[in-house]
C-alpha positions in Angstrom: -5.1 8.2 -8.8 -3.8 8.9 -5.3 -6.2 11.8 -5.1 -9.1 9.5 -5.8 -7.9 6.9 -3.3 -7.5 9.6 -0.6 -11.0 10.9 -1.1 -12.4 7.4 -0.9 -10.4 6.9 2.4 -12.2 10.0 3.7 -15.6 8.4 2.8 -14.6 5.2 4.6 -13.3 6.8 7.8 -16.4 8.9 8.3 -18.2 5.7 9.2 -16.0 5.4 12.4 -16.2 9.2 13.1 -12.8 10.1 11.7 -12.9 13.3 9.6 -10.1 15.2 7.8 -8.6 18.3 9.4 -6.7 21.1 7.6 -4.3 21.3 10.5 -2.3 18.1 11.1 -1.3 19.4 14.5 -4.8 18.6 15.7 -5.0 15.1 14.2 -5.2 11.9 16.3 -4.7 9.8 13.2 -2.2 10.6 10.4 -2.6 8.7 7.1 0.1 9.3 4.5 -1.0 8.1 1.0 2.1 7.4 -1.1 3.2 7.1 -4.8 6.2 5.0 -5.6 6.6 6.6 -9.1 8.0 9.8 -7.6 11.7 10.2 -7.1 12.9 9.4 -3.6 9.4 8.5 -2.6 10.5 6.4 0.4 12.8 9.2 1.7 9.8 11.5 1.6 7.9 9.1 3.8 10.6 9.2 6.5 10.7 13.0 6.1 7.0 13.4 6.7 7.0 11.0 9.6 9.8 13.0 11.1 7.6 16.1 10.9 4.9 14.3 12.8 7.3 13.0 15.4 8.6 16.5 16.0 5.1 18.0 16.3 3.8 15.3 18.7 7.0 15.0 20.8 5.2 16.3 23.9 1.7 15.3 23.0 -0.2 12.1 22.7 1.1 10.1 19.7 -1.3 9.9 16.8 -2.1 6.7 14.9 0.3 6.7 11.9 -0.6 4.7 8.8 1.3 4.5 5.5 -1.0 3.8 2.5 -0.3 3.3 -1.2 2.5 2.0 -3.4 5.4 2.7 -1.1 3.6 0.8 1.6 3.1 -2.1 -0.9 6.6 -2.2 -2.1 8.5 -1.6 1.2 5.9 -2.1 3.9 7.9 -4.5 6.1 11.0 -2.4 5.7 9.1 0.7 6.8 7.7 -1.0 9.9 11.2 -2.3 10.9 13.1 0.9 10.2 10.6 3.4 11.6 8.9 2.2 14.8 6.7 5.4 14.9 4.7 3.8 12.0 1.8 1.8 13.3 0.5 0.2 10.1 1.1 -0.1 6.3 -1.6 -1.0 3.8 -1.2 -1.3 0.0 -3.3 0.4 -2.6 -5.5 -2.8 -3.0 -6.1 -3.1 0.7 -7.0 0.4 1.9 -10.7 -0.6 2.1 -9.7 -2.2 5.4 -8.6 1.2 6.8 -11.4 1.3 9.4 -10.5 -2.1 10.7 -6.9 -1.1 10.9 -7.7 2.1 12.9 -10.0 0.3 15.3 -7.3 -2.4 15.9 -4.7 0.3 16.5 -7.0 2.0 19.0 -6.8 -1.2 21.0 -3.0 -1.0 20.8 -2.7 -4.0 18.4 0.4 -3.2 16.3 2.2 -3.2 14.0 -0.1 -4.1 11.2 0.8 -5.0 7.6 -2.0 -5.2 5.1 -0.5 -5.5 1.6 -2.6 -8.2 0.0 -3.8 -7.8 -3.6 -7.5 -7.8 -2.9 -8.5 -5.5 -5.8 -12.0 -7.1 -6.4 -12.7 -7.1 -2.7 -11.6 -3.5 -2.4 -14.0 -2.2 -5.0 -16.8 -4.4 -3.7 -16.4 -2.6 -0.4 -16.0 0.9 -1.8 -19.2 0.4 -3.9 -21.1 0.3 -0.6 -20.1 3.8 0.2 -21.3 6.8 -1.7 -18.5 9.0 -3.3 -18.9 12.2 -1.4 -16.6 14.3 -3.5 -18.2 17.7 -4.3 -15.4 19.1 -6.5 -16.3 20.7 -9.7 -13.7 18.5 -11.3 -13.5 15.0 -9.9 -11.5 11.8 -10.5 -12.9 8.4 -11.0 -10.8 5.2 -11.0 -12.0 2.8 -13.7 -9.0 0.6 -14.1 -6.0 -0.4 -12.0 -2.8 -2.3 -12.5 -0.7 -2.9 -15.6 0.4 -5.9 -17.6 3.0 -4.1 -19.7 6.0 -4.6 -17.4 8.1 -1.6 -18.6 11.5 -2.3 -17.0 11.6 1.0 -15.1 8.1 0.8 -13.7 7.0 -0.4 -10.2 3.2 -0.4 -10.9 2.8 -4.1 -11.8 4.5 -5.0 -8.5 2.5 -2.5 -6.3 -0.9 -2.4 -8.1 -0.9 -5.8 -9.7 -2.5 -7.1 -12.9 -4.9 -5.1 -15.0 -8.4 -5.0 -13.5 -11.4 -3.1 -14.8 -14.5 -2.1 -12.8 -18.0 -2.8 -14.1 -19.8 -0.3 -16.3 -22.8 -0.4 -13.9 -20.6 0.5 -10.8 -18.9 3.3 -12.7 -22.2 4.8 -14.0 -23.5 4.8 -10.4 -20.5 6.5 -9.0 -20.4 9.0 -11.9 -24.1 10.0 -11.2 -23.2 10.4 -7.5 -20.4 12.8 -8.3 -22.6 14.8 -10.7 -25.4 15.0 -8.1 -22.7 16.4 -5.7 -21.9 19.2 -8.1 -19.2 17.6 -10.3 -19.2 19.0 -13.9 -16.0 17.3 -15.1 -14.8 13.8 -14.6 -11.4 12.4 -15.3 -11.4 8.6 -15.8 -8.3 7.2 -14.2 -6.2 4.1 -14.7 -2.5 3.0 -14.7 -3.2 2.0 -18.2 -6.7 3.6 -18.7 -7.2 2.7 -22.4 -6.7 -1.0 -21.5 -10.1 -0.8 -19.8 -12.2 -3.8 -20.7 -15.1 -5.1 -18.7 -17.0 -8.0 -20.3 -16.2 -6.7 -23.8 -17.0 -3.0 -23.0 -14.0 -0.8 -23.8 -13.1 2.7 -22.8 -15.0 4.2 -25.7 -18.1 2.3 -24.7 -17.8 3.7 -21.1 -17.2 7.2 -22.4 -20.4 6.9 -24.5 -22.5 5.8 -21.6 -21.1 8.4 -19.2 -21.7 11.1 -21.8 -25.5 10.5 -21.4 -25.4 11.8 -17.8 -27.3 15.1 -18.2 -25.3 17.6 -16.1 -21.9 16.2 -16.8 -20.1 18.7 -19.1 -16.6 17.4 -19.6 -14.9 14.0 -19.7 -11.1 13.3 -19.7 -9.0 10.1 -19.2 -5.5 9.4 -18.2 -2.9 7.7 -18.4 -2.8 6.0 -21.8 -0.4 3.5 -23.2 0.2 3.9 -27.0 -0.2 0.2 -27.8 -3.8 0.1 -26.4 -5.2 2.8 -28.5 -8.0 1.0 -30.4 -9.8 2.4 -33.4 -13.0 2.8 -31.5 -11.2 5.0 -29.0 -9.7 7.1 -31.7 -13.1 7.5 -33.4 -14.9 8.7 -30.2 -12.6 11.7 -30.2 -14.4 12.7 -33.4 -18.0 12.0 -32.3 -18.1 12.9 -28.5 -19.0 16.5 -27.7 -18.1 16.0 -24.0 -14.7 14.4 -24.4 -11.9 17.0 -24.1 -9.3 17.2 -26.9 -6.1 16.9 -24.7 -4.5 13.4 -24.7 -1.7 12.5 -22.3 0.3 10.0 -24.3 3.5 9.0 -22.5 6.4 8.0 -24.8 9.3 8.0 -22.3 12.0 8.2 -25.0 12.3 9.2 -28.7 14.9 6.5 -29.3 13.8 3.1 -30.6 16.9 1.6 -28.9 15.9 2.9 -25.5 12.2 2.0 -26.1 13.3 -1.6 -26.7 15.5 -1.5 -23.5 12.4 -0.2 -21.6 10.2 -3.0 -23.0 7.7 -0.3 -24.2 6.5 -2.7 -27.0 6.3 0.1 -29.7 8.6 2.1 -31.8 8.6 5.8 -32.7 7.1 5.2 -36.2 4.1 3.5 -34.5 3.8 6.4 -32.0 3.9 9.1 -34.6 1.4 7.2 -36.8 -1.0 7.0 -33.8 -0.7 10.8 -33.2 -1.4 11.3 -36.9 -4.6 9.1 -36.7 -5.8 11.0 -33.6 -5.3 14.3 -35.4 -7.2 13.1 -38.4 -10.0 12.0 -36.0 -10.1 15.5 -34.4 -7.7 18.2 -35.6 -8.3 20.1 -32.3 -6.4 17.4 -30.3 -3.2 18.4 -28.5 -0.8 16.2 -26.7 1.2 16.1 -23.4 3.7 13.4 -22.6 6.3 11.9 -20.1 10.0 11.6 -20.8 12.7 9.7 -18.9 16.1 11.3 -19.4 19.3 9.4 -18.7 17.8 5.9 -18.9 20.5 3.2 -18.5 22.4 2.9 -21.8 21.2 6.3 -23.2 23.7 7.7 -25.6 24.0 11.2 -27.0 22.3 9.9 -30.2 19.4 8.5 -28.1 18.9 11.7 -26.2 19.0 13.7 -29.5 16.1 11.4 -30.7 14.0 12.4 -27.7 14.9 16.1 -28.2 13.8 15.9 -31.9 10.6 14.1 -31.0 9.8 16.8 -28.5 10.1 19.4 -31.3 8.4 17.4 -33.9 5.2 16.7 -31.9 5.1 20.1 -30.2 3.7 18.9 -26.9 1.8 21.6 -25.1 3.0 20.1 -21.8 5.7 17.6 -20.9 6.8 15.9 -17.7 10.5 15.0 -17.8 12.7 13.5 -15.1 16.1 11.9 -14.7 15.9 8.1 -14.5 15.4 7.0 -10.9 15.6 3.3 -10.2 12.8 1.6 -8.3 13.6 -1.4 -6.1 12.5 -4.7 -7.6 12.3 -3.5 -11.2 14.7 -4.8 -13.9 16.0 -1.3 -14.7 17.2 -1.0 -11.1 19.8 -3.6 -11.9 21.1 -1.7 -15.0 24.1 0.5 -14.9 23.2 4.1 -14.6 24.8 6.8 -16.8 26.8 9.6 -15.2 24.5 11.8 -13.3 26.2 15.0 -14.5 25.5 14.0 -18.1 21.9 13.2 -17.2 21.4 16.5 -15.5 22.8 18.4 -18.4 20.5 16.6 -20.9 17.5 17.3 -18.7 18.4 21.0 -18.5 18.6 21.1 -22.3 15.4 19.1 -22.8 13.3 21.2 -20.3 14.5 24.4 -21.7 13.2 23.5 -25.2 10.0 22.0 -23.7 9.3 25.3 -21.9 10.0 27.3 -25.1 7.5 25.2 -27.0 5.0 25.5 -24.3 5.3 29.3 -24.1 5.1 29.6 -27.9 1.8 27.6 -27.8 0.5 29.7 -24.9 1.3 33.0 -26.7 -0.9 31.8 -29.6 -3.8 31.8 -27.1 -3.4 35.5 -26.3 -6.4 37.6 -27.6 -8.2 34.4 -28.5 -11.4 32.9 -27.0 -11.2 29.9 -24.6 -14.0 28.0 -22.9 -13.3 27.8 -19.1 -14.9 25.6 -16.5 -14.4 27.5 -13.2 -13.6 25.4 -10.2 -13.2 27.8 -7.3 -12.0 31.2 -6.1 -8.4 32.0 -6.7 -6.2 31.7 -3.6 -4.7 35.1 -4.4 -7.8 37.5 -4.4 -11.5 37.1 -3.4 -12.6 38.7 -6.7 -10.6 36.2 -8.8 -11.7 32.8 -10.0 -9.7 29.8 -11.1 -10.7 27.5 -13.9 -9.3 25.3 -16.8 -9.8 25.3 -20.5 -10.4 22.3 -22.7 -6.6 21.6 -22.6 -6.2 21.8 -18.8 -4.6 25.2 -19.0 -5.1 27.1 -15.8 -6.9 30.4 -16.2 -7.7 33.2 -13.8 -10.3 36.0 -14.3 -11.7 38.8 -12.2 -15.4 38.6 -11.4 -17.9 39.9 -8.9 -20.1 36.9 -9.8 -19.6 33.5 -8.1 -18.3 31.5 -11.1 -17.8 28.2 -9.3 -19.1 25.4 -11.5 -20.0 27.7 -14.4 -18.7 27.5 -17.9 -17.8 30.8 -19.6 -16.2 32.0 -22.7 -13.1 34.0 -21.9 -10.7 36.2 -23.9 -7.1 35.3 -22.9 -5.2 38.6 -22.3 -1.8 37.4 -21.1 0.0 34.6 -19.2 3.1 32.8 -18.2 4.4 29.2 -18.0 1.9 28.3 -15.3 -1.2 30.5 -15.6 -3.2 32.3 -18.2 -5.2 35.4 -17.4 -8.4 36.6 -19.1 -11.6 38.5 -19.3 -15.1 37.1 -19.4 -17.0 37.6 -22.6 -20.5 38.9 -21.6 -23.4 36.5 -21.7 -21.2 33.6 -22.5 -22.7 30.8 -20.3 -22.1 27.6 -22.3 -24.5 24.8 -22.5 -22.5 22.2 -24.3 -19.1 21.7 -26.0 -17.7 20.8 -29.3 -14.5 18.9 -28.8 
């Protein structure tokens, strides 16, 4: 979601003649877009600001603005602690970025914009065309969350669940496709809670699928309890909807899930996976796990470990519990860090084994790849992704950007697959 927000900030700032530079040493305005879910997010803000201070020590100071969830959660603290920061604005107020910059040009500081103006934000953004020209683009359809998991800061930084109108989203989708986008990922803190005047996520996917030159559709991130039957069913009927579902579980222990306020148990979660597999046997899953959550016993960890093996996730994101200021879990007693680190090591080792076992099954098999750009390694190599978001690199003298090709996977590692193009394999549509 932060990538989408950053690109929209670019669209806004163009109107006052501010344009992105690849070399921050040349910048006269430094905007840091932050995510509070990441570990030590606030520390990283201070680290990045330190880099800017060092670079501009003997130069004219740039305007420095902190945007996003860290700004929302700790904006006043940031302004007081680091005088080099000129302004903070939350994720629901960044549509005011031009006004902030113009005020700072007049030396009016510091500025704190952390209101929850989510409707106003999108009303303003809708006035500006989305200029993203990426082959694969993000589109925010929903923000905020009403679930209040005890470890999560999102309800406090992004606010209540809010869904954008179908009309607005179709317009922005068409803009992206006209710019060259072939794949769109629909974003939301709780994306499958999307509901605008009775239109659910499945309805939106159905409408977006009608856009002629749009080849692939994805969505993330899902909460298990908001998986409605119509959303399950569209995985069977939609040819453009990709068969990878990111379905965070956080823990394999019912006890820990209750302590997290996740509102579901493992039996429900596994039944949902079963129903999705029945809808489309090609579906694979990725997930998030928090290791070392307050109160986690050896038995609780073993339950997560067993769930990992049972589902066979093709990708997992696992982290040691990191408390977030203002959340209920931040007040809970943490388990010993040495124990948490050991459990994480064991868990990630098994996750990598499962992932590599899955990848080896792809060797000498055909995959359908949407190519995004040239590889950063060699000019005759192109980078793309298959239906399951696996990164694939092939050699080609043809410019493959934006094209869809059948590829035989020859080998690979934990991060990247390598393959060879099957002749005359330009694809016109998909069966997902």
